[in-house]
N, C-alpha and C positions, 0 to 999 in steps of 0.2 A: 529471295525477294528484296531483302535489305541491301544486298550488294548491287542488285540491279537499280534500286532507287538512288544509291550513292553515285553510281556510274552516270545516271541520267542527270544528276545535279552538277556534275563536274563542268560541263560547258557553261552553265549559268554562273558558277563560282569564278571560273576563269575570266568570263566576260566582265563581271563586276570588279575584279581585282586586276584588270589589265593595267599595264604601266601608263602613267600620265606624266611624262617627263617634260622638261622645259623646252621651249622653242626660243632660241636667242636669249636664254637665261630667264624666261618668263613662262609661268604656267597660267593659262587662261581657262576658266571654267565655262566652256561652251556647252551647247545643248547635248552633245554626244557624251559628255562626261558628268552630267548631273543626274542624280537618282533621288527619288522621292517616295516615301511610304507614310501611311498614317501612323501616328503614335498610339499608345494605349488610350489616351484621351480622345484622339481622333476616331479610333475604332468604336469606342463607347458612344461618341457623338453620332456615328453612322447607324449604330444599332438603335439609338433613340429615334432617329429620323424614320427608320423602317417601321418601328412600333407606332409612331405617330401617323404614318401614312396608312398602315393597316387599320388603325382605329378610326381614322377619318373615312376610309372606304366602308368599314363595317357599319358605322352609324351615319354615314352621309353628312359629315359636319363640314360645312363650307369654310368656316373660320379655321378648322383644323387643317384643311388643305392649304389655305393661305399661309398659315404659320409654318407648316412643314416645308413648303417650297421656298419661303423666305429664308428659313434656317439653312436649307440646302444651298441656296444661292450664296449665303454668307460663307458656308463651308467651301464652296468652289472658289470664292474670292480669296479666302485664306490660303488655299492650295496654290493659287497663282502668285500671291504675294510671297509665300515661302520660297517658291521656285525662283522668283524674280530677285530675291534677296542675295542669292549667290551667283546669278547669271552674269557672265562677262567680267567677273572679278579677276584681276591679274595679281599673281603672287610671284615674288622674286626673292632671292637670298640676300641676307644682310651679313652681319658679322657673327662669328662664332667665338665665344670666349673660352679659353682653356680652363681646365679644372684639374684638381688632384683626385686620385682614387678615393672614393667614398663621398665626394661632393657631387654637385650637379653642374653639367655644362649647359650654358645658355646659348640657344640658337635664335638669332633675330631674323624674322621674315617680314619683308615689306609688302604691304597689301595696297593696291591702287584701285580706286573707284573712279572711273572716268565718266560715270553717269550722274546726271543732276540729282537723282533720288538718293536718299540716305540708305545706308546698309546698317541694320540694327541687329544686335545680338549675334554677331559672328563668333563661332567657336572653332578652335583648332587644338588638336591633340595628336600625340603619337601613342603607340601601345604602352610605352613606359612613362610618359609624362602626364602631368595634370592638365586640365583644360585651361586654355588661355582664351580670353574673350576680348572682343573689339567691336566698337561702333564707329562708323565712318559717316561724315557728312558728304553731301554731293560734291563731286569733283575734288576729292581730297585723297590723302595718303596717310596710312598709319603703319605701326610696327607691332607685330606680335612676338613675344618672347616665350619660347618653349624651353622648359627646364627638364633636361634629360639626365637621369642618374648616370654617373660615371663609375662603372663597376670594375673596369680593367684598364690598365695603362695602354697607351698606343693612340691610334687614330680612331675617333668615334664619329661614325657617319650618321647624319641625321636620318632616322627611320622615315618610313612613309607617313606623311601627315594627312590626317583626315579633317577636312573643313566641313562644318555643318551649321544648320540654323533651324530653329523652331519658331521663328517669328512668323505671324504675330501672336497667335493664341495657343501655340503648342499643339495644334491638331495634326500637323504634318511635320516630318523631319526630312529635310533635303540635305544631301551631302555629296562630296566629291573628294578625290584623292590628289595629292601632289607628291611626286617623286623628285626631290631636289638634291642637287649635289653640293652638300655643305658638310665640312669636316672640322672637328675640334680636336685639339691635342689633349690627351689625358696624361698628366704627369704622375710619377710614382708618389704615393703618400709619404711625406717627410717623416723620418723616424722621430718619434717623441723622445725627448731627453737624450738626443744624440750627443756623442762626445764632442768636445770643442774642435773647431776647425784647425787642422794641422797647419802650423805656420812653417812651411817648407820653403827655403830660399830657392829662387829660380837659378838656372845655370848661368844667366847673364848678370847676376848680382855680384857683389864684391866677394873675394875669395873667403873672407871670414864670415860670410853670411849676412853682413850688415848692409844697410842701404844708405847711400849718400844723399843727403837732403840739404838744399841751400837755404840759408836764412833769408826771410823776406825783407828784413830791415837792416841787414848788416851793411854799414856804409863802406866797409873795406871791399865789398863785392860790387861796387858801382864804378863805372868809368864813363867817359864821354861817348856819346853815340857815334858809331862809325857807319858809313854807308855800307849797306848789305847786312847789317845786324837784323836777325829775325824779329818780328813784331812781339813775339811772346817774351823776348829778352828785355824789352824796353821797360824801365821802371817808371811807369806813368805817374805814380803818386809823387815820387821824388823829383821827377822832371817838372811837374806843376809847381812844386814847392820852391825849387831853385831857379826856375825859368830857363834851364838848360836841358837838352835831351841827354838822358843818361841810360846806359845799358847795364844789365846785370852780367856778372862773370861767375865762374865757378860751376859747380855741379847743378844739373837740372833736377828740380824736385821730382821725386818718383813715389808712387804709391807702393806699399808693401805688396808682395805677391806670393802666390803659392800654386802648386799643382794639386788638384783633386784627382787622385789616382785610384783606379780600380784595384791595382795590384798591391796597394798599401793597406788594404783591408785584411782582416784575419782570414786565413784560408778556409775555415769551416763555415763561413757565412754563405747562405744560398743566394741565388741571383736577385730575388725581389728584395731581400733584406739589404744587400749591397746597394741596390739602386735607391732604396729608401734613405739610407745613410748619406749617399752622395747627394741626393736631392736636398736633404736637410743642410748639408754643408754649403751647397750652392746658394741656398736662401740665406744662410747665416753670414755669408761673405758680404752681402750688400754692395754698396758702391765704394766702400772704403778700401777694398782689397782687389787687386787684379788677380783673377783666377784663370787657370787653365784646366781643362777636363781631359782625362785619359781613360778611355774604355777600350776593351779588346776590339781592335780594328777602327777605332775612332780617336782622334786627337784634335782638340780645339785649343789653339794657342792662348796664352794669358791675355786678358783684356778686361774691361770694366763697362758698366752701364747696363741699362735695362735690356737693350737689344742682345747683348752678349749673354746675359743671364737667361733670357728667353731661349736663345740658341742652345745653351747647355741643358736646360730643362727639356727642350724638344728632343735633343739627342738621347737623354735618359728615357724619355717616353717611348721612343720607337726602337730603342736598341733591342735585339741585334739587327733590326731591319736596315738601319743606316750604318753601314760599314765602309771603311776605305777600300776602294777597289784595287 
């Protein structure tokens, strides 16, 4: 009997949890995808109305009938207002901020209200996140930030989002689902107290491992500007001081650089420990050092800046998925 009951409920469960994906990047809560049920307070309110109706019938109390039907009308109005609070809302994806393992990834969702009426007490959540709330004025847009725990490195896809509302009096709960394609990178957790970043000279540095750096103020490295000299060679400060265009000569200043190499780590380290240490080194390099990253099947040449650092962290996050073909 229990198995037959579970089989009978499968079509209803599948209908309630059917996919509601975006159309042109936007999920719209139309009438086919909104569900409404009374809350505990709403069920108690209904029982109270039934008791009042029976009492009025038993004792033939006219004022009892009037009060019962008045409260029933208020309850029906609350049901419509709760349903109306989500109807025709449009939800689209925003930005997804990366996170380290053990932190939370933040997914931003844009909510558009094209109706003149305000939308009050909107709630959104995923199975793993806390509830995020939002109230919108008429003809306005807002952003909901969902904080999802990052438990494993790689790509973290935004789970199914449940939007709901209990406005105005909490008698009814109306809800809908949104299946949005939004992914955040989860980087390995940086190793605490990691060893210092290894300062390994790049193959294109000087033979003795030193780096040639030109002096900014050496007067012996200045000469008259010649047609064709690159702009970064022009000594603007000295040119303004002397009234003549001067160019720098000598070696071009370079940042120190190194390779962050998988094979340079101790052989006994496991995969996640290696990635954690490499992640700590990438973060420790900052913008003062040009770094290159070598993983099995992956090689990112030395560079600097936030974009290069993010590319290195993403390579660590998805390895061994991202390999050289």
